[in-house]
Biopython code that builds the backbone (N, CA, C, O; Angstrom):
import numpy as np
from Bio.PDB.StructureBuilder import StructureBuilder

atoms = [
    (1, "MET", "N", (233.695, 422.029, 129.187)),
    (1, "MET", "CA", (232.642, 421.349, 129.082)),
    (1, "MET", "C", (231.901, 423.471, 129.259)),
    (1, "MET", "O", (232.221, 424.473, 129.899)),
    (2, "ASN", "N", (230.625, 423.003, 128.027)),
    (2, "ASN", "CA", (230.125, 424.203, 127.809)),
    (2, "ASN", "C", (229.314, 424.501, 128.430)),
    (2, "ASN", "O", (229.819, 425.174, 129.328)),
    (3, "CYS", "N", (227.698, 424.411, 128.641)),
    (3, "CYS", "CA", (226.657, 424.292, 129.381)),
    (3, "CYS", "C", (225.731, 423.811, 128.127)),
    (3, "CYS", "O", (224.692, 423.216, 128.411)),
    (4, "THR", "N", (226.034, 424.025, 126.822)),
    (4, "THR", "CA", (225.272, 423.350, 125.969)),
    (4, "THR", "C", (225.204, 421.958, 125.573)),
    (4, "THR", "O", (224.233, 421.369, 125.100)),
    (5, "ALA", "N", (226.453, 421.472, 125.847)),
    (5, "ALA", "CA", (227.062, 420.015, 125.619)),
    (5, "ALA", "C", (226.514, 419.229, 126.627)),
    (5, "ALA", "O", (225.896, 418.186, 126.416)),
    (6, "ILE", "N", (226.858, 419.993, 128.352)),
    (6, "ILE", "CA", (225.953, 418.982, 129.077)),
    (6, "ILE", "C", (224.825, 419.065, 129.134)),
    (6, "ILE", "O", (224.388, 418.407, 130.077)),
    (7, "LEU", "N", (223.430, 420.008, 128.084)),
    (7, "LEU", "CA", (222.274, 420.012, 128.327)),
    (7, "LEU", "C", (221.598, 419.080, 127.042)),
    (7, "LEU", "O", (220.401, 418.806, 126.950)),
    (8, "CYS", "N", (222.944, 418.562, 125.835)),
    (8, "CYS", "CA", (222.691, 418.011, 124.979)),
    (8, "CYS", "C", (222.484, 416.371, 125.303)),
    (8, "CYS", "O", (221.633, 415.574, 124.907)),
    (9, "GLN", "N", (224.183, 416.153, 126.618)),
    (9, "GLN", "CA", (223.508, 414.819, 127.081)),
    (9, "GLN", "C", (222.520, 414.480, 128.002)),
    (9, "GLN", "O", (221.928, 413.406, 128.106)),
    (10, "LEU", "N", (222.387, 415.591, 128.720)),
    (10, "LEU", "CA", (220.942, 415.479, 129.247)),
    (10, "LEU", "C", (219.521, 414.999, 128.731)),
    (10, "LEU", "O", (218.563, 414.267, 128.979)),
    (11, "LEU", "N", (219.902, 415.662, 128.092)),
    (11, "LEU", "CA", (218.478, 415.559, 126.736)),
    (11, "LEU", "C", (218.912, 414.409, 125.878)),
    (11, "LEU", "O", (218.088, 414.088, 125.022)),
    (12, "LEU", "N", (220.005, 413.729, 125.918)),
    (12, "LEU", "CA", (219.946, 412.666, 125.065)),
    (12, "LEU", "C", (219.632, 411.352, 126.261)),
    (12, "LEU", "O", (219.215, 410.223, 126.005)),
    (13, "LEU", "N", (219.875, 411.751, 127.196)),
    (13, "LEU", "CA", (219.809, 410.585, 128.448)),
    (13, "LEU", "C", (218.413, 410.696, 129.073)),
    (13, "LEU", "O", (218.077, 409.631, 129.592)),
    (14, "TRP", "N", (217.918, 411.228, 129.129)),
    (14, "TRP", "CA", (216.271, 411.777, 129.174)),
    (14, "TRP", "C", (216.189, 411.026, 127.899)),
    (14, "TRP", "O", (216.131, 409.822, 128.148)),
    (15, "ALA", "N", (216.168, 411.233, 126.855)),
    (15, "ALA", "CA", (215.076, 410.435, 125.695)),
    (15, "ALA", "C", (215.600, 408.634, 125.877)),
    (15, "ALA", "O", (215.002, 407.614, 125.536)),
    (16, "LEU", "N", (216.424, 408.745, 126.292)),
    (16, "LEU", "CA", (217.252, 407.194, 125.725)),
    (16, "LEU", "C", (216.062, 406.582, 127.380)),
    (16, "LEU", "O", (214.978, 406.005, 127.292)),
    (17, "PHE", "N", (216.617, 406.891, 128.366)),
    (17, "PHE", "CA", (215.449, 406.953, 129.725)),
    (17, "PHE", "C", (214.192, 406.351, 129.152)),
    (17, "PHE", "O", (213.833, 405.176, 129.075)),
    (18, "SER", "N", (213.480, 407.755, 128.676)),
    (18, "SER", "CA", (212.019, 407.851, 128.384)),
    (18, "SER", "C", (211.982, 406.144, 127.636)),
    (18, "SER", "O", (211.529, 405.129, 128.164)),
    (19, "LEU", "N", (212.687, 406.297, 126.120)),
    (19, "LEU", "CA", (212.507, 405.184, 125.498)),
    (19, "LEU", "C", (212.499, 403.261, 126.280)),
    (19, "LEU", "O", (211.988, 402.254, 125.788)),
    (20, "LEU", "N", (213.105, 403.381, 127.308)),
    (20, "LEU", "CA", (213.011, 402.117, 127.574)),
    (20, "LEU", "C", (212.084, 402.007, 128.462)),
    (20, "LEU", "O", (211.472, 400.945, 128.581)),
    (21, "LEU", "N", (211.749, 403.376, 129.447)),
    (21, "LEU", "CA", (210.024, 402.902, 130.257)),
    (21, "LEU", "C", (209.562, 402.730, 129.090)),
    (21, "LEU", "O", (209.207, 401.572, 128.868)),
    (22, "ILE", "N", (209.402, 403.652, 128.037)),
    (22, "ILE", "CA", (208.087, 402.998, 126.764)),
    (22, "ILE", "C", (208.081, 402.107, 126.823)),
    (22, "ILE", "O", (207.079, 401.572, 127.295)),
    (23, "ALA", "N", (209.402, 401.159, 126.304)),
    (23, "ALA", "CA", (209.383, 399.145, 125.645)),
    (23, "ALA", "C", (209.038, 398.817, 126.777)),
    (23, "ALA", "O", (207.898, 398.353, 126.739)),
    (24, "ALA", "N", (209.620, 398.832, 128.156)),
    (24, "ALA", "CA", (208.950, 398.565, 129.743)),
    (24, "ALA", "C", (207.497, 398.141, 129.700)),
    (24, "ALA", "O", (206.982, 397.025, 129.637)),
    (25, "LEU", "N", (206.996, 399.350, 129.751)),
    (25, "LEU", "CA", (205.355, 399.502, 130.011)),
    (25, "LEU", "C", (204.706, 398.981, 129.074)),
    (25, "LEU", "O", (203.655, 398.485, 129.481)),
    (26, "LEU", "N", (204.961, 398.823, 127.436)),
    (26, "LEU", "CA", (205.057, 397.880, 126.715)),
    (26, "LEU", "C", (204.662, 396.395, 126.377)),
    (26, "LEU", "O", (203.780, 395.772, 125.787)),
    (27, "VAL", "N", (205.730, 396.200, 127.034)),
    (27, "VAL", "CA", (205.762, 394.412, 127.902)),
    (27, "VAL", "C", (205.152, 394.265, 128.428)),
    (27, "VAL", "O", (204.483, 393.258, 128.195)),
    (28, "VAL", "N", (204.662, 395.395, 130.047)),
    (28, "VAL", "CA", (204.089, 394.973, 130.715)),
    (28, "VAL", "C", (202.512, 395.035, 130.550)),
    (28, "VAL", "O", (201.737, 394.350, 131.217)),
    (29, "LEU", "N", (202.167, 395.879, 129.649)),
    (29, "LEU", "CA", (200.752, 395.558, 129.150)),
    (29, "LEU", "C", (200.515, 394.542, 128.010)),
    (29, "LEU", "O", (199.307, 394.308, 127.971)),
    (30, "PHE", "N", (200.952, 394.088, 127.394)),
    (30, "PHE", "CA", (200.783, 393.007, 126.091)),
    (30, "PHE", "C", (201.103, 391.858, 127.134)),
    (30, "PHE", "O", (200.142, 391.093, 127.056)),
    (31, "SER", "N", (202.164, 391.283, 128.249)),
    (31, "SER", "CA", (201.605, 390.810, 129.340)),
    (31, "SER", "C", (200.665, 390.465, 130.035)),
    (31, "SER", "O", (200.353, 389.330, 130.396)),
    (32, "LEU", "N", (199.954, 391.909, 130.341)),
    (32, "LEU", "CA", (198.623, 391.924, 131.440)),
    (32, "LEU", "C", (197.686, 391.088, 130.111)),
    (32, "LEU", "O", (197.225, 389.946, 130.117)),
    (33, "VAL", "N", (197.637, 392.023, 129.156)),
    (33, "VAL", "CA", (196.329, 391.370, 128.510)),
    (33, "VAL", "C", (196.472, 390.459, 127.845)),
    (33, "VAL", "O", (195.588, 390.230, 127.020)),
    (34, "ARG", "N", (197.405, 389.743, 127.910)),
    (34, "ARG", "CA", (197.693, 388.295, 126.732)),
    (34, "ARG", "C", (196.921, 387.369, 127.918)),
    (34, "ARG", "O", (196.317, 386.353, 127.573)),
    (35, "GLN", "N", (196.990, 387.890, 129.723)),
    (35, "GLN", "CA", (196.172, 387.016, 130.356)),
    (35, "GLN", "C", (194.628, 387.240, 130.865)),
    (35, "GLN", "O", (193.972, 386.792, 131.805)),
    (36, "LEU", "N", (194.323, 388.298, 129.614)),
    (36, "LEU", "CA", (192.917, 388.633, 130.095)),
    (36, "LEU", "C", (192.003, 387.027, 129.203)),
    (36, "LEU", "O", (192.398, 386.183, 128.399)),
    (37, "PRO", "N", (190.844, 387.251, 129.820)),
    (37, "PRO", "CA", (189.983, 386.290, 128.773)),
    (37, "PRO", "C", (189.415, 387.496, 127.642)),
    (37, "PRO", "O", (189.415, 388.726, 127.680)),
    (38, "ARG", "N", (188.814, 386.227, 126.370)),
    (38, "ARG", "CA", (188.951, 386.677, 124.936)),
    (38, "ARG", "C", (187.696, 388.170, 125.519)),
    (38, "ARG", "O", (186.950, 388.204, 126.497)),
    (39, "ARG", "N", (187.815, 388.683, 124.980)),
    (39, "ARG", "CA", (186.697, 390.331, 125.083)),
    (39, "ARG", "C", (186.421, 390.629, 124.145)),
    (39, "ARG", "O", (187.072, 390.447, 123.117)),
    (40, "ARG", "N", (185.032, 391.351, 124.283)),
    (40, "ARG", "CA", (184.430, 391.535, 122.381)),
    (40, "ARG", "C", (184.724, 392.959, 122.405)),
    (40, "ARG", "O", (184.905, 393.601, 123.440)),
    (41, "GLY", "N", (184.761, 393.394, 121.307)),
    (41, "GLY", "CA", (184.540, 395.071, 121.142)),
    (41, "GLY", "C", (185.342, 395.511, 120.183)),
    (41, "GLY", "O", (185.825, 394.637, 119.463)),
    (42, "TRP", "N", (185.503, 396.142, 120.057)),
    (42, "TRP", "CA", (186.194, 396.843, 118.026)),
    (42, "TRP", "C", (187.721, 396.518, 118.714)),
    (42, "TRP", "O", (188.490, 395.727, 118.169)),
    (43, "ILE", "N", (188.190, 397.489, 120.447)),
    (43, "ILE", "CA", (189.450, 397.602, 120.718)),
    (43, "ILE", "C", (190.134, 395.833, 120.477)),
    (43, "ILE", "O", (191.058, 395.364, 119.812)),
    (44, "TRP", "N", (189.229, 395.338, 121.296)),
    (44, "TRP", "CA", (189.891, 393.651, 121.255)),
    (44, "TRP", "C", (190.103, 393.360, 120.012)),
    (44, "TRP", "O", (191.222, 393.169, 119.535)),
    (45, "ARG", "N", (188.759, 393.289, 119.234)),
    (45, "ARG", "CA", (189.162, 392.741, 117.952)),
    (45, "ARG", "C", (190.260, 393.301, 117.156)),
    (45, "ARG", "O", (190.485, 392.563, 116.196)),
    (46, "CYS", "N", (191.022, 394.320, 117.192)),
    (46, "CYS", "CA", (192.069, 395.033, 116.907)),
    (46, "CYS", "C", (193.343, 394.476, 117.143)),
    (46, "CYS", "O", (194.206, 394.102, 116.349)),
    (47, "TYR", "N", (193.303, 394.488, 118.584)),
    (47, "TYR", "CA", (194.119, 393.799, 119.377)),
    (47, "TYR", "C", (194.231, 392.244, 119.004)),
    (47, "TYR", "O", (195.381, 391.809, 118.935)),
    (48, "TYR", "N", (193.485, 391.614, 118.829)),
    (48, "TYR", "CA", (193.521, 390.135, 118.476)),
    (48, "TYR", "C", (193.936, 389.654, 116.990)),
    (48, "TYR", "O", (194.471, 388.589, 116.680)),
    (49, "ARG", "N", (193.463, 390.950, 115.977)),
    (49, "ARG", "CA", (193.916, 390.527, 114.704)),
    (49, "ARG", "C", (195.474, 390.780, 114.567)),
    (49, "ARG", "O", (196.206, 390.092, 113.856)),
    (50, "LEU", "N", (196.007, 392.164, 115.557)),
    (50, "LEU", "CA", (197.494, 392.694, 115.412)),
    (50, "LEU", "C", (198.426, 391.501, 116.258)),
    (50, "LEU", "O", (199.567, 391.056, 116.135)),
    (51, "ARG", "N", (197.540, 391.312, 116.964)),
    (51, "ARG", "CA", (198.581, 389.684, 117.679)),
    (51, "ARG", "C", (198.277, 388.426, 117.175)),
    (51, "ARG", "O", (198.717, 387.367, 117.622)),
    (52, "TRP", "N", (197.405, 388.577, 116.098)),
    (52, "TRP", "CA", (197.852, 386.940, 115.437)),
    (52, "TRP", "C", (198.142, 387.068, 114.194)),
    (52, "TRP", "O", (198.582, 386.059, 113.643)),
    (53, "SER", "N", (198.002, 388.230, 113.435)),
    (53, "SER", "CA", (198.652, 388.824, 112.114)),
    (53, "SER", "C", (199.462, 389.669, 111.532)),
    (53, "SER", "O", (199.911, 389.924, 110.415)),
    (54, "VAL", "N", (199.535, 390.153, 112.998)),
    (54, "VAL", "CA", (200.813, 391.150, 112.626)),
    (54, "VAL", "C", (202.012, 390.791, 113.324)),
    (54, "VAL", "O", (203.042, 391.068, 112.709)),
    (55, "VAL", "N", (202.077, 390.540, 113.840)),
    (55, "VAL", "CA", (203.345, 390.261, 114.932)),
    (55, "VAL", "C", (203.900, 388.358, 114.648)),
    (55, "VAL", "O", (204.925, 387.876, 115.130)),
    (56, "PRO", "N", (202.950, 387.645, 113.815)),
    (56, "PRO", "CA", (203.658, 386.694, 113.538)),
    (56, "PRO", "C", (204.465, 386.880, 112.446)),
    (56, "PRO", "O", (205.584, 386.416, 112.229)),
    (57, "ALA", "N", (203.658, 387.739, 111.659)),
    (57, "ALA", "CA", (204.336, 387.904, 110.362)),
    (57, "ALA", "C", (205.948, 388.554, 110.623)),
    (57, "ALA", "O", (207.068, 388.194, 110.259)),
    (58, "LEU", "N", (205.579, 389.361, 111.206)),
    (58, "LEU", "CA", (206.979, 389.589, 111.787)),
    (58, "LEU", "C", (208.233, 389.087, 111.756)),
    (58, "LEU", "O", (209.344, 389.233, 111.247)),
    (59, "SER", "N", (207.335, 388.164, 112.820)),
    (59, "SER", "CA", (208.551, 387.353, 113.474)),
    (59, "SER", "C", (208.545, 386.515, 112.692)),
    (59, "SER", "O", (209.154, 385.631, 113.295)),
    (60, "ARG", "N", (208.195, 385.965, 111.371)),
    (60, "ARG", "CA", (208.035, 384.841, 110.277)),
    (60, "ARG", "C", (208.375, 383.718, 111.577)),
    (60, "ARG", "O", (209.503, 383.228, 111.633)),
    (61, "THR", "N", (207.553, 383.430, 112.384)),
    (61, "THR", "CA", (207.589, 381.829, 113.123)),
    (61, "THR", "C", (206.423, 381.634, 113.112)),
    (61, "THR", "O", (205.560, 382.512, 113.098)),
    (62, "HIS", "N", (206.227, 380.324, 113.118)),
    (62, "HIS", "CA", (204.750, 379.711, 114.092)),
    (62, "HIS", "C", (204.526, 379.685, 114.873)),
    (62, "HIS", "O", (205.334, 379.187, 115.657)),
    (63, "THR", "N", (203.119, 380.234, 115.443)),
    (63, "THR", "CA", (202.948, 380.467, 116.515)),
    (63, "THR", "C", (201.673, 379.324, 116.493)),
    (63, "THR", "O", (201.090, 378.793, 115.548)),
    (64, "THR", "N", (201.487, 379.170, 118.228)),
    (64, "THR", "CA", (200.897, 378.070, 118.730)),
    (64, "THR", "C", (199.448, 377.930, 117.940)),
    (64, "THR", "O", (199.056, 376.852, 117.493)),
    (65, "ARG", "N", (198.714, 379.153, 117.830)),
    (65, "ARG", "CA", (197.918, 378.976, 116.517)),
    (65, "ARG", "C", (197.814, 378.307, 115.346)),
    (65, "ARG", "O", (196.869, 377.661, 114.894)),
    (66, "ASP", "N", (199.203, 378.599, 114.776)),
    (66, "ASP", "CA", (199.304, 377.903, 113.243)),
    (66, "ASP", "C", (199.489, 376.580, 113.195)),
    (66, "ASP", "O", (199.320, 376.061, 112.091)),
    (67, "TRP", "N", (199.934, 375.565, 114.516)),
    (67, "TRP", "CA", (200.160, 374.811, 114.926)),
    (67, "TRP", "C", (198.664, 373.970, 115.047)),
    (67, "TRP", "O", (198.428, 372.863, 114.563)),
    (68, "ARG", "N", (198.068, 374.523, 115.553)),
    (68, "ARG", "CA", (196.693, 374.061, 115.955)),
    (68, "ARG", "C", (195.533, 373.760, 114.713)),
    (68, "ARG", "O", (194.562, 373.008, 114.630)),
    (69, "ALA", "N", (196.202, 374.805, 113.760)),
    (69, "ALA", "CA", (194.915, 374.929, 112.874)),
    (69, "ALA", "C", (195.544, 373.814, 111.913)),
    (69, "ALA", "O", (194.839, 372.889, 111.511)),
    (70, "ASP", "N", (197.058, 373.943, 111.514)),
    (70, "ASP", "CA", (197.697, 372.585, 111.032)),
    (70, "ASP", "C", (197.228, 370.788, 111.780)),
    (70, "ASP", "O", (197.397, 369.883, 110.963)),
    (71, "GLU", "N", (196.783, 370.412, 112.959)),
    (71, "GLU", "CA", (196.374, 369.888, 113.113)),
    (71, "GLU", "C", (195.476, 369.377, 113.036)),
    (71, "GLU", "O", (195.286, 368.167, 112.916)),
    (72, "ARG", "N", (194.395, 370.636, 113.121)),
    (72, "ARG", "CA", (192.572, 370.645, 112.765)),
    (72, "ARG", "C", (192.463, 369.757, 111.472)),
    (72, "ARG", "O", (191.831, 368.702, 111.410)),
    (73, "GLU", "N", (193.298, 370.443, 110.266)),
    (73, "GLU", "CA", (193.394, 370.372, 108.572)),
    (73, "GLU", "C", (193.686, 368.586, 109.005)),
    (73, "GLU", "O", (192.816, 367.787, 108.659)),
    (74, "THR", "N", (194.838, 368.105, 109.700)),
    (74, "THR", "CA", (195.508, 366.682, 109.706)),
    (74, "THR", "C", (194.343, 366.116, 109.850)),
    (74, "THR", "O", (194.057, 365.138, 109.159)),
    (75, "ARG", "N", (193.405, 366.666, 110.838)),
    (75, "ARG", "CA", (192.283, 365.624, 111.769)),
    (75, "ARG", "C", (190.988, 365.427, 110.703)),
    (75, "ARG", "O", (190.170, 364.506, 110.693)),
    (76, "VAL", "N", (191.076, 366.623, 109.791)),
    (76, "VAL", "CA", (189.945, 366.704, 109.488)),
    (76, "VAL", "C", (190.267, 365.969, 107.755)),
    (76, "VAL", "O", (189.358, 365.876, 106.929)),
    (77, "ASP", "N", (191.603, 365.546, 107.495)),
    (77, "ASP", "CA", (192.063, 365.058, 105.941)),
    (77, "ASP", "C", (191.774, 363.264, 106.775)),
    (77, "ASP", "O", (191.165, 362.483, 106.044)),
    (78, "LEU", "N", (191.974, 363.003, 107.442)),
    (78, "LEU", "CA", (192.022, 361.611, 108.586)),
    (78, "LEU", "C", (190.407, 361.117, 108.481)),
    (78, "LEU", "O", (189.861, 360.016, 108.412)),
    (79, "ALA", "N", (190.018, 362.266, 108.502)),
    (79, "ALA", "CA", (188.601, 362.169, 108.536)),
    (79, "ALA", "C", (187.532, 361.779, 108.035)),
    (79, "ALA", "O", (186.530, 361.167, 108.403)),
    (80, "ALA", "N", (188.158, 362.522, 106.579)),
    (80, "ALA", "CA", (187.898, 362.136, 105.315)),
    (80, "ALA", "C", (187.932, 360.514, 105.142)),
    (80, "ALA", "O", (187.128, 359.584, 105.068)),
    (81, "VAL", "N", (189.546, 360.762, 105.121)),
    (81, "VAL", "CA", (189.257, 359.714, 104.106)),
    (81, "VAL", "C", (189.254, 358.325, 104.761)),
    (81, "VAL", "O", (189.352, 357.357, 104.007)),
    (82, "ALA", "N", (189.095, 358.011, 106.809)),
    (82, "ALA", "CA", (188.328, 356.924, 107.224)),
    (82, "ALA", "C", (186.701, 356.918, 106.564)),
    (82, "ALA", "O", (186.137, 355.942, 106.069)),
    (83, "LEU", "N", (186.205, 358.160, 106.703)),
    (83, "LEU", "CA", (185.245, 358.580, 106.401)),
    (83, "LEU", "C", (184.635, 357.367, 104.949)),
    (83, "LEU", "O", (183.718, 356.552, 104.844)),
    (84, "ALA", "N", (185.802, 357.885, 104.008)),
    (84, "ALA", "CA", (185.736, 357.525, 102.113)),
    (84, "ALA", "C", (185.986, 355.696, 102.544)),
    (84, "ALA", "O", (185.688, 354.761, 101.801)),
    (85, "GLU", "N", (186.497, 355.604, 103.694)),
    (85, "GLU", "CA", (186.953, 353.644, 103.453)),
    (85, "GLU", "C", (185.819, 353.382, 104.328)),
    (85, "GLU", "O", (185.548, 352.239, 103.961)),
    (86, "TYR", "N", (185.037, 353.643, 105.167)),
    (86, "TYR", "CA", (183.805, 353.229, 105.481)),
    (86, "TYR", "C", (182.647, 353.092, 104.164)),
    (86, "TYR", "O", (182.018, 352.177, 103.631)),
    (87, "GLU", "N", (182.769, 354.415, 104.017)),
    (87, "GLU", "CA", (181.302, 354.301, 102.774)),
    (87, "GLU", "C", (181.862, 352.760, 101.804)),
    (87, "GLU", "O", (180.963, 352.064, 101.332)),
    (88, "ARG", "N", (183.627, 352.248, 101.530)),
    (88, "ARG", "CA", (183.833, 351.980, 100.518)),
    (88, "ARG", "C", (183.446, 350.394, 100.963)),
    (88, "ARG", "O", (182.727, 349.714, 100.230)),
    (89, "GLN", "N", (184.011, 349.849, 102.284)),
    (89, "GLN", "CA", (183.416, 348.869, 103.402)),
    (89, "GLN", "C", (182.382, 348.427, 103.172)),
    (89, "GLN", "O", (182.174, 347.221, 103.045)),
    (90, "ARG", "N", (181.205, 349.657, 103.034)),
    (90, "ARG", "CA", (179.885, 349.440, 103.538)),
    (90, "ARG", "C", (179.252, 349.230, 101.880)),
    (90, "ARG", "O", (178.154, 348.704, 101.701)),
    (91, "SER", "N", (179.833, 349.559, 101.107)),
    (91, "SER", "CA", (178.820, 349.341, 100.079)),
    (91, "SER", "C", (179.399, 348.050, 99.183)),
    (91, "SER", "O", (179.071, 347.622, 98.076)),
    (92, "LEU", "N", (180.487, 347.587, 100.232)),
    (92, "LEU", "CA", (181.274, 345.798, 99.499)),
    (92, "LEU", "C", (180.692, 344.643, 100.272)),
    (92, "LEU", "O", (180.792, 343.435, 100.055)),
    (93, "ALA", "N", (179.991, 345.370, 101.330)),
    (93, "ALA", "CA", (179.175, 344.468, 102.708)),
    (93, "ALA", "C", (178.051, 343.507, 102.544)),
    (93, "ALA", "O", (177.248, 344.438, 102.495)),
    (94, "PRO", "N", (177.462, 342.698, 102.445)),
    (94, "PRO", "CA", (176.559, 342.205, 102.183)),
    (94, "PRO", "C", (175.137, 343.151, 102.983)),
    (94, "PRO", "O", (175.437, 343.511, 104.121)),
    (95, "PRO", "N", (174.060, 343.463, 102.647)),
    (95, "PRO", "CA", (172.937, 344.063, 103.186)),
    (95, "PRO", "C", (172.126, 343.033, 104.449)),
    (95, "PRO", "O", (171.515, 341.967, 104.372)),
    (96, "ILE", "N", (172.479, 343.970, 105.626)),
    (96, "ILE", "CA", (172.039, 343.468, 106.774)),
    (96, "ILE", "C", (170.202, 342.877, 107.029)),
    (96, "ILE", "O", (169.311, 343.516, 107.589)),
    (97, "GLU", "N", (170.140, 342.036, 106.650)),
    (97, "GLU", "CA", (168.494, 342.000, 107.155)),
    (97, "GLU", "C", (168.139, 341.687, 108.097)),
    (97, "GLU", "O", (168.291, 340.494, 108.361)),
    (98, "ALA", "N", (167.544, 342.484, 109.012)),
    (98, "ALA", "CA", (167.027, 342.442, 110.675)),
    (98, "ALA", "C", (165.237, 342.666, 110.608)),
    (98, "ALA", "O", (164.740, 342.548, 109.488)),
    (99, "SER", "N", (164.448, 342.930, 111.592)),
    (99, "SER", "CA", (163.218, 343.106, 111.564)),
    (99, "SER", "C", (163.417, 343.998, 112.440)),
    (99, "SER", "O", (162.542, 344.863, 112.447)),
    (100, "THR", "N", (164.566, 344.177, 113.491)),
    (100, "THR", "CA", (164.684, 345.828, 113.952)),
    (100, "THR", "C", (165.857, 346.405, 114.025)),
    (100, "THR", "O", (166.717, 345.819, 113.368)),
    (101, "PRO", "N", (166.215, 347.365, 114.601)),
    (101, "PRO", "CA", (167.532, 348.177, 114.442)),
    (101, "PRO", "C", (168.373, 347.124, 115.480)),
    (101, "PRO", "O", (169.500, 346.656, 115.320)),
    (102, "ARG", "N", (167.475, 346.933, 116.534)),
    (102, "ARG", "CA", (168.366, 346.151, 117.505)),
    (102, "ARG", "C", (169.387, 344.944, 117.213)),
    (102, "ARG", "O", (170.538, 344.813, 117.629)),
    (103, "GLU", "N", (168.541, 343.996, 116.271)),
    (103, "GLU", "CA", (169.203, 342.584, 115.168)),
    (103, "GLU", "C", (169.820, 343.279, 114.999)),
    (103, "GLU", "O", (170.804, 343.257, 115.739)),
    (104, "ALA", "N", (169.771, 344.305, 114.045)),
    (104, "ALA", "CA", (170.712, 344.646, 112.699)),
    (104, "ALA", "C", (171.909, 345.049, 113.351)),
    (104, "ALA", "O", (172.998, 345.101, 112.779)),
    (105, "MET", "N", (171.672, 345.398, 114.814)),
    (105, "MET", "CA", (173.477, 346.250, 115.459)),
    (105, "MET", "C", (173.820, 345.127, 116.304)),
    (105, "MET", "O", (174.857, 345.224, 116.961)),
    (106, "LEU", "N", (172.796, 343.586, 116.440)),
    (106, "LEU", "CA", (173.721, 342.986, 116.692)),
    (106, "LEU", "C", (174.541, 342.055, 116.202)),
    (106, "LEU", "O", (175.476, 341.515, 116.794)),
    (107, "LYS", "N", (174.054, 341.820, 114.750)),
    (107, "LYS", "CA", (174.772, 341.275, 113.575)),
    (107, "LYS", "C", (176.299, 341.544, 112.790)),
    (107, "LYS", "O", (176.601, 340.893, 111.789)),
]
sb = StructureBuilder()
sb.init_structure("model")
sb.init_model(0)
sb.init_chain("A")
sb.init_seg("    ")
for serial, (resi, resn, name, xyz) in enumerate(atoms, 1):
    if name == "N":
        sb.init_residue(resn, " ", resi, " ")
    sb.init_atom(name, np.array(xyz, "f"), 0.0, 1.0, " ", f" {name:<3s}", serial, name[0])
structure = sb.get_structure()
């Protein structure tokens, strides 16, 4: 084996090791930053924009934030239906005649 082949193999091995080290550092960095409380500033805004928009789009899976948003929308829809039903029932009920609000509540 000549010297050039050995140097090429060492260079390839060094590059592979460097890539693995960079990947491990990125994993550690993302896990540490994820545990921090939400911060303000343009760096943190960029990070959270990346975290909540680009990463889920790449993985094509629902995140917990998506599930929470769906749950909130469902709750808002249910509240709107309940309010409409309450207003309909209220319009059908006879008016309450009382001298004070407390008496109106007791009737």
